[in-house]
C-alpha positions as CSV (number, residue, x, y, z in Angstrom):
1,M,139.0,122.6,169.8
2,N,136.9,125.5,168.6
3,I,135.2,123.8,165.6
4,K,133.2,126.8,164.8
5,N,136.2,129.1,164.4
6,I,138.0,126.5,162.2
7,V,135.0,125.9,160.0
8,S,134.4,129.6,159.6
9,L,137.9,129.9,158.1
10,S,136.7,128.0,155.0
11,F,134.0,130.6,154.4
12,L,136.3,133.5,155.0
13,L,139.0,131.9,153.0
14,M,140.5,134.1,150.3
15,L,140.3,132.1,147.1
16,V,143.4,132.0,144.9
17,T,143.1,133.7,141.6
18,P,145.0,132.6,138.5
19,A,147.6,135.3,139.1
20,Y,149.0,133.3,142.0
21,F,150.3,130.6,139.7
22,S,153.2,130.9,137.4
23,L,153.9,127.4,136.0
24,S,155.8,127.7,132.7
25,A,154.1,126.7,129.5
26,Q,157.1,124.4,128.8
27,T,156.2,122.2,131.8
28,F,153.7,120.3,129.6
29,P,154.1,119.6,125.9
30,D,152.5,121.8,123.3
31,L,150.4,124.0,125.6
32,Q,149.2,126.2,122.8
33,K,146.6,123.6,122.1
34,P,143.3,123.4,124.1
35,E,141.4,120.2,124.6
36,K,138.4,119.6,122.5
37,L,135.4,118.2,124.4
38,I,131.9,117.1,123.2
39,T,128.9,116.3,125.4
40,F,125.7,114.5,124.7
41,T,122.6,114.3,126.9
42,D,120.0,111.5,127.0
43,R,117.2,114.1,126.3
44,G,116.8,117.8,125.5
45,F,113.6,118.1,127.6
46,Y,113.3,117.5,131.3
47,I,111.0,117.8,134.4
48,S,112.3,119.6,137.5
49,G,113.6,117.0,139.9
50,E,114.8,114.6,137.2
51,K,118.4,113.7,136.4
52,I,120.2,114.8,133.3
53,R,122.3,111.9,132.0
54,F,125.2,112.7,129.8
55,S,128.3,111.4,128.1
56,V,131.6,113.3,127.6
57,F,134.2,112.6,124.9
58,N,137.6,114.2,124.7
59,I,138.0,114.1,120.9
60,S,141.3,116.0,120.8
61,T,143.4,115.1,117.8
62,K,146.5,116.6,116.2
63,K,144.9,120.1,116.4
64,Y,144.1,119.6,120.1
65,Q,145.6,117.6,123.0
66,A,144.0,115.4,125.6
67,I,145.7,115.6,128.9
68,S,143.0,115.9,131.6
69,N,141.6,113.2,133.8
70,V,138.7,115.1,135.3
71,A,135.6,116.6,133.5
72,Y,133.6,119.3,135.2
73,L,129.9,119.5,134.5
74,E,127.5,122.2,135.6
75,L,123.8,122.9,135.0
76,V,123.8,126.7,134.6
77,S,121.3,129.4,133.8
78,P,121.9,131.6,130.8
79,N,123.6,134.2,133.0
80,G,126.1,131.5,134.2
81,T,124.6,130.9,137.7
82,I,125.5,127.3,138.8
83,I,122.4,125.2,139.6
84,S,123.9,121.7,139.9
85,K,127.5,120.6,139.5
86,G,129.8,117.5,139.6
87,K,133.3,116.2,138.8
88,F,133.6,113.0,136.7
89,Q,136.6,110.8,135.9
90,I,137.8,110.7,132.4
91,N,138.9,107.2,131.4
92,K,140.3,106.5,127.9
93,Q,139.1,110.0,126.9
94,K,135.5,109.2,128.0
95,A,133.3,110.1,131.0
96,N,129.7,109.8,131.9
97,G,127.4,110.6,134.8
98,C,124.3,112.6,135.8
99,L,123.3,115.9,137.4
100,T,120.1,116.3,139.4
101,I,117.8,119.1,138.5
102,P,116.5,120.8,141.7
103,S,112.7,120.2,142.2
104,N,112.1,123.9,142.7
105,L,113.8,125.1,139.5
106,P,111.4,127.2,137.4
107,T,110.5,126.4,133.8
108,G,113.1,127.8,131.4
109,N,116.0,127.4,129.1
110,Y,119.2,126.2,130.7
111,Y,122.6,124.8,129.6
112,L,124.8,121.9,130.5
113,K,128.4,123.3,130.7
114,N,131.5,121.1,130.3
115,Y,135.1,121.9,130.8
116,T,138.4,120.8,132.3
117,R,140.7,122.7,134.6
118,Y,143.2,122.9,131.8
119,L,140.6,124.5,129.5
120,Q,140.2,127.4,131.9
121,N,143.5,128.7,130.7
122,F,141.9,129.4,127.3
123,G,138.6,130.9,128.6
124,T,135.0,130.0,128.4
125,N,134.9,130.1,124.6
126,Y,136.4,126.6,124.6
127,Y,133.9,125.2,127.1
128,F,131.2,123.0,125.6
129,F,127.6,123.9,126.2
130,V,124.4,121.9,125.5
131,P,121.0,123.7,125.7
132,V,118.3,121.9,127.6
133,T,114.7,122.8,128.3
134,I,113.3,122.2,131.8
135,I,109.6,122.2,132.8
136,N,108.3,122.7,136.3
137,P,104.5,122.0,136.1
138,Y,104.1,122.9,139.8
139,L,105.5,126.5,139.6
140,S,103.9,129.3,137.6
141,A,107.2,131.2,137.4
142,I,109.0,131.0,134.0
143,A,112.7,131.9,133.6
144,S,112.2,133.1,130.0
145,G,114.5,135.5,128.3
146,T,114.1,138.1,125.5
147,D,117.3,137.5,123.5
148,T,116.8,137.6,119.7
149,L,119.9,135.5,119.1
150,A,119.7,131.8,119.7
151,F,122.5,129.5,120.8
152,R,124.8,128.4,117.9
153,K,124.2,124.6,117.9
154,S,126.5,122.2,116.1
155,I,125.5,121.3,112.5
156,N,124.1,117.8,112.4
157,T,126.1,115.6,110.0
158,K,123.5,112.9,109.8
159,K,123.3,112.9,106.0
160,N,126.9,111.7,105.9
161,I,126.5,109.3,108.7
162,S,123.2,107.5,107.7
163,Q,125.2,105.5,105.1
164,F,127.5,104.2,107.9
165,L,124.9,103.5,110.6
166,S,121.5,101.8,110.6
167,I,118.8,101.3,113.3
168,K,116.4,98.4,113.0
169,T,113.7,97.1,115.3
170,N,111.8,93.8,115.4
171,K,108.5,95.7,114.6
172,Q,107.1,99.2,114.4
173,K,104.3,99.1,116.9
174,F,104.5,97.7,120.4
175,S,102.2,97.2,123.4
176,P,103.1,98.0,127.0
177,G,105.4,95.3,128.3
178,D,106.6,94.1,124.9
179,I,110.3,93.7,124.3
180,I,111.6,96.3,121.8
181,N,114.5,94.6,120.1
182,I,116.9,97.2,118.6
183,S,119.8,96.4,116.3
184,I,122.4,99.0,115.6
185,A,124.9,98.2,112.8
186,K,127.9,99.9,111.2
187,N,127.7,99.6,107.5
188,T,131.3,100.3,106.6
189,D,134.7,98.8,106.8
190,D,136.2,102.1,107.7
191,A,137.0,101.7,111.4
192,N,137.4,105.5,111.8
193,A,134.2,106.6,110.2
194,I,132.4,106.6,113.5
195,Q,134.4,107.7,116.5
196,Q,131.9,107.7,119.4
197,I,128.2,106.8,119.9
198,S,125.7,107.4,122.7
199,V,122.2,105.8,122.6
200,S,118.9,106.8,124.2
201,V,115.3,105.7,123.8
202,I,113.0,108.6,124.8
203,P,109.6,110.3,124.1
204,Q,109.3,111.7,120.6
205,F,109.4,115.4,121.3
206,T,112.4,115.3,123.7
207,T,115.1,115.1,121.1
208,P,118.6,116.0,122.5
209,N,120.2,119.2,121.3
210,L,123.6,119.1,119.7
211,G,125.8,121.5,121.8
212,N,128.8,123.5,120.8
213,V,131.6,125.7,122.0
214,L,131.0,129.5,122.1
215,S,133.7,130.3,119.6
216,S,135.9,128.4,117.2
217,G,138.2,131.3,116.6
218,I,142.0,131.5,117.0
219,T,143.5,129.7,119.9
220,K,144.7,132.0,122.7
221,K,148.5,131.8,123.1
222,L,149.7,130.7,126.5
223,N,152.9,132.0,128.1
224,K,152.2,130.3,131.4
225,L,149.6,128.1,133.0
226,S,147.2,129.7,135.4
227,F,145.3,126.5,135.9
228,I,147.4,123.3,136.2
229,P,146.1,120.3,134.2
230,E,144.6,117.4,136.3
231,T,146.5,114.5,134.7
232,R,146.2,112.1,137.7
233,G,142.8,112.9,139.1
234,I,141.2,115.7,141.2
235,T,143.8,118.1,142.6
236,I,143.7,120.8,145.3
237,T,145.9,123.8,144.4
238,G,146.9,126.8,146.4
239,I,149.6,128.9,148.0
240,L,151.1,129.2,151.5
241,R,152.1,132.7,152.7
242,D,152.6,134.6,155.9
243,S,149.4,136.3,156.9
244,I,151.2,139.4,158.1
245,S,154.0,140.0,155.7
246,K,152.2,138.4,152.8
247,K,155.5,136.7,151.8
248,R,155.3,133.2,150.2
249,L,156.5,130.3,152.3
250,P,158.6,128.0,150.1
251,E,159.7,124.4,150.8
252,T,157.1,123.9,153.6
253,R,155.1,120.8,154.2
254,I,151.3,120.9,153.7
255,N,149.3,118.2,155.5
256,L,146.0,117.2,153.9
257,S,143.8,114.8,156.0
258,I,140.6,113.2,154.8
259,V,138.3,112.5,157.7
260,G,135.7,109.8,157.7
261,P,135.2,106.3,156.2
262,D,137.7,106.9,153.4
263,N,140.3,108.4,155.7
264,D,143.7,109.3,154.2
265,Y,146.7,111.5,154.7
266,I,148.5,113.2,151.9
267,P,151.6,115.3,152.5
268,A,152.9,117.8,150.0
269,K,155.6,120.5,149.9
270,T,155.3,124.0,148.5
271,N,157.6,124.9,145.7
272,K,160.0,127.9,145.6
273,N,157.1,130.2,144.9
274,G,155.1,128.9,147.9
275,E,152.6,127.0,145.6
276,F,151.3,123.5,146.2
277,N,149.4,121.0,144.1
278,I,147.9,117.9,145.9
279,S,146.5,115.0,143.9
280,L,143.5,113.4,145.7
281,P,142.5,109.7,145.8
282,D,139.6,108.6,143.6
283,N,136.9,108.9,146.3
284,Y,133.3,109.7,145.5
285,G,130.9,112.3,147.0
286,Y,131.6,114.9,149.7
287,H,134.2,114.3,152.3
288,D,135.5,116.4,155.2
289,I,139.1,117.4,154.7
290,F,141.5,119.3,156.9
291,V,144.4,121.2,155.3
292,S,147.2,122.5,157.6
293,T,150.9,123.1,157.6
294,E,153.8,121.8,159.6
295,N,154.7,123.7,162.7
296,I,156.6,126.8,161.6
297,N,158.5,128.9,164.1
298,H,158.1,132.7,164.0
299,Q,155.7,132.5,161.1
300,H,151.9,133.1,160.7
301,P,151.0,130.7,157.9
302,Q,147.9,131.3,155.8
303,I,146.6,128.8,153.3
304,L,144.9,130.0,150.2
305,I,143.1,127.4,148.1
306,E,141.9,127.8,144.5
307,N,138.3,127.4,143.7
308,D,137.7,123.9,142.3
309,F,134.9,125.0,139.8
310,S,135.3,127.7,137.2
311,H,134.6,131.2,138.3
312,L,135.1,132.7,134.9
313,P,131.9,134.7,133.9
314,V,129.8,133.5,131.0
315,H,126.6,134.9,129.4
316,L,124.6,132.6,127.1
317,P,121.7,133.3,124.8
318,N,118.4,133.4,126.6
319,P,115.6,133.5,123.9
320,P,111.9,133.4,124.9
321,L,110.7,130.0,125.8
322,H,108.1,128.6,123.3
323,L,106.6,125.2,123.7
324,S,104.7,123.5,120.9
325,G,101.4,121.8,121.5
326,N,103.2,118.4,121.2
327,Q,105.8,119.5,123.7
328,K,103.2,120.6,126.2
329,E,101.4,117.3,125.9
330,T,104.7,115.4,126.2
331,G,105.6,117.5,129.2
332,L,102.4,116.6,131.0
333,K,102.9,112.9,130.4
334,M,106.5,113.1,131.7
335,A,105.4,115.0,134.8
336,K,102.9,112.3,135.6
337,N,105.6,109.6,135.1
338,Y,108.0,111.5,137.4
339,Q,105.3,111.7,140.1
340,I,104.6,108.0,139.8
341,R,108.3,107.1,140.1
342,K,108.7,109.4,143.0
343,A,105.7,107.9,144.8
344,Y,107.0,104.4,144.4
345,N,110.6,105.5,145.0
346,K,111.7,103.7,141.9
347,N,115.2,104.3,140.6
348,L,115.4,101.7,137.9
349,L,117.7,103.5,135.6
350,C,120.4,104.3,138.0
351,T,122.6,102.1,140.1
352,N,125.4,103.6,142.1
353,S,128.6,101.6,141.4
354,N,130.6,103.7,143.8
355,V,131.0,101.5,146.9
356,L,132.3,103.2,150.0
357,N,135.3,101.6,151.6
358,D,135.1,100.2,155.1
359,S,136.4,102.5,157.9
360,I,139.9,101.1,157.8
361,P,142.8,103.3,158.6
362,F,144.8,104.3,155.6
363,Y,148.0,103.0,157.3
364,G,146.5,99.5,157.6
365,K,146.6,97.3,160.7
366,P,148.4,99.0,163.7
367,S,151.3,97.3,165.3
368,F,150.2,98.3,168.8
369,V,146.9,99.5,170.3
370,L,146.7,101.2,173.7
371,A,143.1,101.2,175.0
372,L,143.0,103.7,177.8
373,D,139.9,102.2,179.5
374,Q,141.9,99.1,180.3
375,Y,144.1,101.0,182.7
376,V,143.7,103.0,185.8
377,E,143.0,106.6,184.9
378,L,146.2,108.7,184.9
379,P,146.3,112.5,185.1
380,S,147.9,113.2,181.8
381,L,148.2,111.7,178.3
382,E,152.0,111.8,178.6
383,E,152.0,109.4,181.6
384,Y,150.1,106.8,179.5
385,F,153.0,106.8,177.1
386,N,155.8,106.8,179.6
387,E,154.4,104.8,182.5
388,L,152.5,102.0,180.7
389,P,153.9,99.3,178.5
390,S,154.1,101.1,175.1
391,I,156.3,101.4,172.0
392,V,155.9,105.2,172.1
393,K,157.8,107.5,174.5
394,I,157.8,111.2,175.1
395,R,161.2,112.8,174.9
396,T,162.5,116.4,175.4
397,K,165.0,118.3,173.4
398,N,165.8,122.0,173.8
399,N,162.9,122.3,176.1
400,K,160.5,120.9,173.4
401,K,158.7,117.6,173.7
402,Y,158.5,115.2,170.8
403,F,157.2,111.6,170.2
404,K,159.5,108.7,169.6
405,I,158.4,105.3,168.4
406,L,160.5,102.3,169.3
407,G,160.8,100.1,166.2
408,P,162.8,97.2,164.9
409,Q,164.0,98.9,161.7
410,P,167.5,100.5,161.7
411,G,167.5,104.2,160.8
412,M,163.8,104.7,161.8
413,A,164.8,107.1,164.5
414,N,166.1,109.5,161.7
415,F,162.6,110.4,160.8
416,K,159.9,112.1,162.8
417,P,156.7,110.0,163.3
418,L,153.4,111.0,161.7
419,V,151.2,112.1,164.7
420,M,147.5,112.4,164.2
421,V,144.3,112.9,166.2
422,D,141.2,111.2,164.6
423,N,143.2,110.8,161.4
424,V,144.1,114.5,161.2
425,A,147.8,115.3,161.2
426,I,148.8,117.7,164.0
427,D,152.4,118.8,164.2
428,N,152.3,120.2,167.7
429,P,153.1,117.7,170.5
430,D,152.3,120.2,173.3
431,K,148.7,120.6,172.1
432,I,148.2,116.9,171.7
433,L,149.6,116.1,175.2
434,A,147.3,118.7,176.7
435,A,144.3,116.7,175.8
436,S,142.3,115.1,178.6
437,P,142.8,111.3,178.8
438,S,139.1,111.0,179.6
439,E,138.4,112.1,176.0
440,I,140.6,109.4,174.5
441,A,139.4,106.0,173.5
442,R,142.6,104.4,172.2
443,I,146.0,105.1,170.7
444,E,147.0,103.2,167.5
445,V,150.7,102.9,166.6
446,V,152.6,101.6,163.6
447,N,156.2,100.9,164.6
448,R,157.8,100.6,161.2
449,L,159.0,103.1,158.6
450,Y,156.0,104.6,156.9
451,V,156.3,106.2,153.4
452,K,153.6,108.4,152.0
453,G,154.3,110.1,148.7
454,N,157.7,111.7,148.8
455,Y,157.8,111.7,152.6
456,S,159.1,109.1,155.1
457,F,158.0,108.9,158.7
458,G,159.4,107.1,161.7
459,G,156.1,105.3,162.3
460,V,152.5,106.5,162.8
461,I,150.7,107.5,166.0
462,N,146.9,108.0,165.7
463,I,145.0,109.1,168.8
464,I,141.3,108.2,168.6
465,S,138.9,110.3,170.6
466,K,135.7,108.8,172.1
467,H,133.4,111.1,170.3
468,H,135.3,111.7,167.1
469,D,135.6,115.4,168.1
470,F,139.5,115.6,168.2
471,A,139.3,115.3,172.0
472,A,138.7,119.1,172.2
473,I,142.3,119.8,171.0
474,D,142.8,123.2,169.4
475,L,143.7,122.4,165.8
476,P,146.2,124.7,164.1
477,K,144.8,128.2,163.5
478,S,146.1,128.1,159.9
479,G,144.1,124.9,159.2
480,I,141.1,124.8,157.0
481,F,138.1,122.4,157.3
482,M,136.2,121.9,154.1
483,N,133.4,119.7,153.0
484,Y,135.0,118.9,149.7
485,L,133.5,117.3,146.6
486,F,135.5,114.4,145.1
487,F,134.2,112.5,142.1
488,S,130.4,112.6,141.6
489,D,128.0,109.7,141.2
490,T,128.4,108.2,137.7
491,C,124.7,107.2,137.8
492,N,125.2,104.0,135.8
493,C,122.0,103.4,133.8
494,R,120.4,100.2,132.6
495,P,117.1,99.2,131.2
496,E,114.6,97.4,133.5
497,M,113.7,94.2,131.8
498,H,110.6,93.2,133.7
499,F,107.5,94.6,135.4
500,K,107.3,94.3,139.2
501,N,103.9,93.3,140.7
502,N,101.7,96.3,141.5
503,I,104.4,98.8,140.6
504,P,103.8,100.8,137.4
505,D,106.6,101.3,134.9
506,A,106.9,105.0,134.3
507,Q,110.2,105.9,132.8
508,N,110.9,109.0,130.8
509,T,114.2,107.7,129.5
510,L,113.6,104.1,128.5
511,Y,117.2,103.4,127.8
512,W,120.6,105.3,128.0
513,K,124.0,104.0,126.9
514,P,126.6,106.7,127.2
515,S,129.2,104.9,125.1
516,L,128.3,102.2,122.6
517,I,131.1,100.2,120.9
518,I,130.4,98.3,117.7
519,K,133.2,95.8,117.0
520,N,134.1,94.3,113.6
521,N,130.8,95.5,112.0
522,T,128.9,93.1,114.2
523,P,125.5,94.6,115.0
524,V,124.8,95.5,118.6
525,T,121.5,94.3,120.0
526,I,119.6,96.2,122.7
527,N,116.4,95.0,124.4
528,V,114.2,97.7,125.9
529,I,110.8,97.1,127.6
530,A,107.9,99.0,126.1
531,P,106.6,101.5,128.7
532,E,103.0,101.7,130.0
533,T,102.5,105.2,128.7
534,P,101.2,105.1,125.1
535,D,103.1,107.5,122.8
536,N,105.6,107.7,120.0
537,Y,109.2,107.2,121.1
538,I,112.5,107.7,119.3
539,I,115.7,105.7,119.3
540,V,118.5,108.3,119.2
541,L,122.1,107.8,118.2
542,Q,124.4,110.7,118.9
543,G,128.0,110.5,118.0
544,V,131.2,111.9,116.4
545,N,132.3,111.3,112.9
546,S,135.9,110.9,111.6
547,R,136.3,114.7,111.3
548,G,135.3,115.3,114.9
549,K,131.9,116.6,113.9
550,P,128.7,115.6,115.9
551,F,125.8,113.8,114.4
552,L,122.3,112.7,115.5
553,I,120.1,110.1,113.8
554,K,116.9,108.7,115.1
555,K,114.1,106.1,114.4
556,T,110.5,106.5,115.6
557,I,108.5,103.6,117.1
558,E,105.0,103.6,118.6
559,V,103.6,102.2,121.8
560,T,99.8,101.7,121.7
561,K,97.3,100.7,124.3
562,N,96.5,97.0,124.6
């Protein structure tokens, strides 16, 4: 197999534009309403190389609708250039995670951009943006603009919220290593007065910025959906057409194979317009995927896949960067803390909860395994099936070879088996049988009816190569290899409640809770360890009130030298 040629297809791939899709607006209820998102960050001031931690709330009500299951977050420059990006699962209209700031990013004003695939139908005016300031003390370059207009931040409704929420601490001044006991209480019986709350404990002059949408004007009317809502998780959307005639290929099977530890196979069929929409499993991180079609006679299939992240242009205010004396001093302390944490490789605030699955085939335990090394070498792969004891035989019909699995279930012969090489579906028996047996480690077989999605197969055959290189088989020319991003690391954060011997405690975010729930007016208690860096710190509550408006309230505490 020519891997280089296959991989190059993904870079030469013509990305699908919204015009390719024509899903009627009647397919989903009330599609004249966009979703309404709001995003909070743990701070508003960062050092290059740090993580931006955030919470996302879908606060759609009667005026809006909440249908998406995936939030897209990007760190962008004011001209819209993507610097860091991720996809995060929305559960019960909430999501949280983190994005890493590149260590070589110059000092400047940037934005955290949040949207869903569904929101792309309405344009960037309905995306949510949060301004952040990033400092790189090791680069002299400054990405500072000259705009006279500043970003339109949300109006803080803290005056109306302070009567409903209170922040108390066990004392005002602390020494390094002391326990800061924080009590957060809701002072109202109105269960709807406070909708959402995020909590952070941070240096005084790093207060988060309240973000906003670019416009709150009249909602764009939709006659059709250009971007299909992701209601069940991350989806891959595209079209299938003939590369020569450019005609769409309807009612044709698409094979998507996930290669690696979280291997899987997902079949789908194009609709009458040659379009397909494939829902992916809830995997995390980047995975290699291979997308191909079933074997089509007298056609030249070409797969076009839509870009997963938004490509709609956006231009944001880029005013000159001005740092106060206090911000410069705070930035210097934060840079020192970041270097200390980097030197000791400490990652106390983040624990990855996304555990990779063991490398178990998606079809489970095979019914039969044929290990080729256990037998005398035969000249062709076909002879291993036909000459040795096996539940797989090679048959010929109309001068074309096909695989047949011998199984106990009646009616199994009515379905073609799913045939794969290294977990990648290949619908071409001649190419598979042309592989050299010396490149094959084993053949795994499932001899029972196998159902995947809306498809039924007469068993499963998986040919495993010795070097996981597809045994040098030429994969379908129409196939596309991609290193695809599934869900991103949620970066679950927790306070560190003790010092470790000979390791300094140097955290810039002392505490971060993306979603705090206060039940039955019972105060919530949070314990945070006082840092080793003397300074003033603030306890920040960001949230949404009953009218869907954001608020930010804070309380200052002091950490002094012993």
